[in-house]
N, C-alpha and C positions, 0 to 999 in steps of 0.2 A: 319635574325632574330637577334634582338639586346638584347639578354639575358645577355650579359656581363654587360651592363649598369644597368640592373636590380639587379645584384648581388652586385653592389657597395653600400657603405653606403649611406643612403638618405641625400640629401642636407637639411640644416636647413631651408632655405628659398625656399619653393616650389611654383611653378606656380599653382598647383592644388588648394591650399587654396585661392589664388587670383581669380581663375576661379569660384569657388563656391561662393565667396563673391559678385561677380558681378551678379549672377543669382538672379532673384526675388524668393520669398519664395515658390510660387506655380508653378514654371516653370516645375518641374518634373511631376506635375499633368497634365499640358497642353501638354507637350512634353515628353512622356515617352522614346523616343529615343533621348538621348542627343548625340551630336557630340563631342566625346572625342577623343583627339589624342592618339597616342600609348603610350606616356609617362604617360598621365593621367590614362589610363587603367592599365598600369603596376603598377603605384603607388597604385591604388585601389586594385589591385590584391595582392600587398604586404601587405596592411592593412588587407585584408581578411585572408591571409595566417598567419599573426601574430595572429589574433583572433582565428584561428583554432589551432595554436600551443599552445596558452594560455589555450584553452579549454582542449586540450589533457593533458597539465601539471596538470590542476585541477583534471581531471578524474584519472590520475595516482596517485596523492596525496591522493585522497579519497579512491582509492583501497588499497593503502599502509596502510592507517589508519585502514581500515576495516580488513586487514590481520593482522596487529599488535594486534588489539582487539581480533580477533579469536585465535591467537597464545597465547596471554596472558591467555585467558580463558581455552585453552587446557592445558597449563602448570599448572594452578591452579587446574585442575580437575573439572572444572565447565562446561566443554563442553558437551552439549547434555543432561543435566539433565532435567527431566520433573517433578520435585517435585513442587507442587503448593506453598507450604510454602517458598521454595527457591525463586520462581519467585516473590512472594509478597515481600520478604525481598530485593531482587535485585532491584525491582522497587522503593521501599522505599529508598534504598541507593542512587539510581540515582536522586531522587527528593530532597535528603537531608532533608527528612521529618522524624523526630524522633517520629511521632505519631503512629508508628507501635508497638502495645503492646498487652499484654494478653487480656485486656478488648475488644479491637477491634476484635481480632480473635475470642474470646468467643461469642461476639454479632453476628459476621458473621456466626459462626457455629450454634448458636441458631436459627437465621433466616432460615438457610438452613434446620434445623431439623423441624421447623414449616411447611415450604413448603413441605417437604417430607411427613409429617403426613397428610397434606391436600391432597396430591396426593394419598396416600394410602386410605383415606376415599372416595375420588372420585372413585377410582378403585373398592372398595368394593360395592359402590352404583351401579356402572355400571354392576358389576358381578351379583348382586341381580336381576337387571332388566333383564339381559340376561337369567338368570335361569327361571324367570317368563314367558318370551316370549317363551323359549324352552318348558316349561311345557304346555303352551297354544297351541303351534304348535303340540305337541305330542297328545294332546286331539283331536284337529281337524283331525289329521292324522288317529287316531283310529276310529273316527266317520266316516270318508270317507271309511275306510276299512270295517267297519261293514255294512254300507249301500251298499257297493259294493258287499259284500258277500251275503247279503240278496236278492239283486236284481238278482243274478245268480241262 
């Protein structure tokens, strides 16, 4: 097995590039099994290995960035806060939007209050209907009981 040649630095002028330049553009479609020699296969393997290593480096960098971000927030005391206003302020800061003001918060709370009042009204209406249905059901039940008692 010739792995020692694989470990050497690649030659600047490779036969692999010349091999692929000679192939027609749709050769791979017509002949899915290309006859590659051992050197070509090792060269392709080294390219794939380089791509995998680059992907691993990017993943590690992203993990490191996320860890730095979490540690920063833990040091500042912002880790795990569930305050809604804090979340709104944080999102505003992230977008660099200075439109977060008292008027925006007041209008948001006014809208929520109106929605809550509508929900309360709907629930009162539903409760009233249920009471009427319960009263009607009790009347029917008493009628059935009285007719049952009279028939015995």
